[in-house]
C-alpha positions as CSV (number, residue, x, y, z in Angstrom):
1,M,21.4,-50.5,-0.8
2,A,17.9,-49.2,-1.5
3,E,19.2,-46.3,-3.5
4,L,21.7,-48.4,-5.4
5,A,19.3,-51.2,-6.2
6,G,16.7,-48.7,-7.3
7,T,19.0,-46.8,-9.6
8,K,21.7,-49.2,-10.7
9,G,19.9,-52.5,-10.2
10,I,20.7,-55.4,-7.9
11,V,22.4,-57.5,-10.5
12,E,24.6,-54.7,-11.7
13,L,25.6,-53.3,-8.3
14,T,28.7,-54.6,-6.5
15,I,29.7,-54.8,-2.9
16,A,32.3,-52.2,-3.7
17,D,29.4,-49.9,-4.8
18,V,27.6,-50.5,-1.5
19,V,30.5,-49.9,0.8
20,R,31.6,-46.8,-1.1
21,H,28.0,-45.4,-1.0
22,A,27.6,-46.3,2.7
23,G,31.1,-45.0,3.6
24,V,32.1,-48.3,5.4
25,A,34.9,-50.8,5.0
26,R,34.3,-54.0,3.1
27,R,35.2,-55.9,6.3
28,S,32.4,-54.1,8.1
29,F,30.0,-55.1,5.4
30,Y,30.9,-58.7,5.7
31,E,30.6,-58.6,9.5
32,L,26.9,-57.8,8.9
33,F,26.0,-59.5,5.6
34,E,26.9,-62.7,3.8
35,D,26.7,-61.0,0.3
36,K,24.8,-58.3,-1.6
37,V,21.6,-60.3,-1.7
38,D,21.7,-60.8,2.0
39,C,22.1,-57.0,2.4
40,F,19.3,-56.4,-0.1
41,I,16.9,-58.7,1.8
42,A,17.7,-57.0,5.1
43,T,17.0,-53.6,3.5
44,Y,13.9,-55.0,1.8
45,T,12.6,-56.3,5.1
46,L,13.0,-52.9,6.8
47,N,11.4,-51.0,3.9
48,A,8.5,-53.5,3.5
49,Q,7.7,-53.1,7.2
50,I,7.6,-49.3,6.7
51,L,5.2,-49.7,3.8
52,I,3.0,-52.2,5.6
53,D,2.8,-49.9,8.6
54,H,2.0,-46.9,6.4
55,T,-0.7,-48.8,4.6
56,A,-2.2,-50.0,8.0
57,A,-2.1,-46.4,9.3
58,G,-4.0,-45.3,6.3
59,M,-6.6,-48.0,7.1
60,R,-6.9,-47.0,10.7
61,A,-7.2,-43.3,9.9
62,A,-10.3,-43.8,7.7
63,D,-13.9,-43.2,8.9
64,G,-14.8,-46.9,8.9
65,P,-13.4,-50.3,7.9
66,A,-14.7,-50.2,4.3
67,E,-13.3,-46.8,3.8
68,G,-10.1,-48.2,5.4
69,L,-9.6,-50.7,2.6
70,L,-9.6,-47.9,0.1
71,A,-7.5,-45.5,2.3
72,G,-5.0,-48.3,2.9
73,M,-4.6,-48.8,-0.8
74,Q,-4.3,-45.1,-1.4
75,A,-1.7,-44.8,1.3
76,Y,0.3,-47.7,-0.3
77,L,0.4,-45.8,-3.7
78,E,1.2,-42.5,-2.0
79,R,4.2,-44.0,-0.2
80,L,5.5,-45.6,-3.3
81,A,5.0,-42.4,-5.2
82,E,6.9,-40.5,-2.5
83,F,9.9,-42.8,-2.8
84,P,10.0,-44.1,-6.4
85,V,13.7,-45.2,-6.2
86,Y,12.7,-47.4,-3.2
87,A,9.6,-48.6,-5.1
88,R,11.9,-49.7,-8.0
89,A,14.3,-51.3,-5.6
90,F,11.7,-53.4,-3.7
91,L,9.1,-54.0,-6.4
92,L,11.2,-54.6,-9.5
93,E,14.6,-55.8,-8.2
94,P,13.5,-58.8,-6.1
95,L,12.4,-60.3,-9.4
96,R,16.1,-60.1,-10.6
97,A,17.9,-60.9,-7.3
98,G,17.4,-64.7,-7.2
99,A,15.6,-67.4,-5.2
100,P,16.2,-66.0,-1.7
101,A,14.8,-62.6,-2.6
102,L,11.9,-64.2,-4.4
103,E,11.1,-66.3,-1.4
104,H,11.2,-63.1,0.8
105,R,9.0,-61.3,-1.7
106,E,6.4,-64.0,-1.4
107,R,6.4,-63.7,2.4
108,I,6.0,-59.9,2.1
109,H,3.2,-60.2,-0.3
110,G,1.6,-62.6,2.2
111,E,1.8,-59.9,4.9
112,F,0.0,-57.5,2.6
113,V,-2.7,-60.1,1.8
114,D,-3.2,-60.7,5.5
115,L,-3.5,-57.0,6.2
116,F,-6.3,-56.6,3.6
117,L,-8.0,-59.9,4.5
118,N,-8.1,-58.8,8.2
119,Q,-9.5,-55.4,7.2
120,H,-12.1,-57.1,5.0
121,R,-13.2,-59.2,8.0
122,R,-13.7,-55.9,9.9
123,V,-15.8,-54.6,7.0
124,R,-18.0,-57.7,7.2
125,K,-18.7,-57.3,10.9
126,V,-20.0,-53.8,10.2
127,H,-21.5,-54.5,6.8
128,P,-22.7,-58.2,6.8
129,E,-24.2,-57.6,3.3
130,V,-20.6,-57.5,1.9
131,E,-19.7,-60.9,0.5
132,K,-16.8,-62.9,1.9
133,V,-13.7,-62.9,-0.4
134,S,-11.2,-65.7,-0.7
135,R,-7.5,-65.4,0.1
136,N,-6.8,-66.1,-3.6
137,S,-8.9,-63.1,-4.6
138,V,-6.9,-60.8,-2.3
139,I,-3.6,-62.4,-3.7
140,A,-4.9,-61.5,-7.2
141,L,-5.8,-58.0,-6.1
142,I,-2.3,-57.3,-4.5
143,G,-0.5,-59.0,-7.5
144,G,-2.6,-57.1,-10.0
145,I,-2.0,-53.7,-8.4
146,N,1.7,-54.4,-8.2
147,E,1.7,-55.3,-11.9
148,L,0.2,-51.8,-12.6
149,V,2.9,-50.3,-10.4
150,Y,5.7,-52.4,-12.0
151,G,4.5,-51.2,-15.4
152,E,4.6,-47.6,-14.4
153,L,8.0,-47.9,-12.8
154,S,9.4,-49.7,-15.8
155,R,8.2,-47.3,-18.4
156,T,9.6,-44.0,-17.1
157,K,12.2,-42.5,-14.8
158,H,9.4,-40.2,-13.4
159,P,6.5,-42.6,-12.7
160,D,3.1,-41.2,-11.9
161,L,2.0,-43.8,-9.3
162,N,-0.7,-41.5,-7.9
163,G,-2.1,-41.5,-11.4
164,L,-3.0,-45.1,-11.0
165,R,-5.3,-44.2,-8.1
166,P,-8.6,-44.3,-9.9
167,E,-8.0,-47.8,-11.4
168,V,-6.5,-49.2,-8.2
169,L,-9.4,-48.0,-6.0
170,S,-12.0,-49.2,-8.5
171,V,-10.4,-52.7,-8.7
172,T,-10.0,-52.8,-5.0
173,S,-13.6,-52.0,-4.5
174,A,-14.7,-54.6,-7.1
175,V,-12.5,-57.4,-5.9
176,L,-13.4,-56.8,-2.2
177,R,-17.1,-56.4,-3.1
178,L,-17.5,-53.0,-1.5
179,S,-20.3,-51.9,-3.8
180,R,-22.9,-52.7,-1.2
181,V,-21.5,-50.2,1.3
182,A,-23.6,-47.1,1.0
183,G,-21.7,-44.0,0.0
184,L,-18.5,-45.8,-0.7
185,A,-18.8,-46.1,-4.5
186,S,-18.0,-42.4,-5.0
187,R,-14.7,-42.8,-3.0
188,A,-13.5,-45.6,-5.2
189,K,-13.2,-43.4,-8.3
């Protein structure tokens, strides 16, 4: 499903495409899924969790919580760049898949927002000089970064998602008010 949605598009693909690509019978598909959108959402859930886990691992591997915010965002971009077909499938296609997929997309975005808000709280424990940020600011950050990614995925078959790194890290640092953390400014470039 991920490969087909990312190459053909969710609207254009058919259940016949899915079962042929997966090498399963149509009956087997319907034993597991109600329709192609149900299958798409199940696949989206799995892939979103992998991306969230990868982003969180990037945060944990950093030298400190402030560095973790930037490392997490970098890990996010790197993972998308590593699998651009999946990035197209799960960043572009939910916008075309209808209300259930859009509701699911909103929930997934909420999980990313929570991940970054929780990491920002850790930053503030170590660096109380860093100002608190609102949930809406983090929603805008995640949404804005995804808009940059959408644009890159939409413009070319060979997107340079890692090329977005300087802007993404700069915006992340600005929105999350990391400029007061000594030595961090050079990493956000």
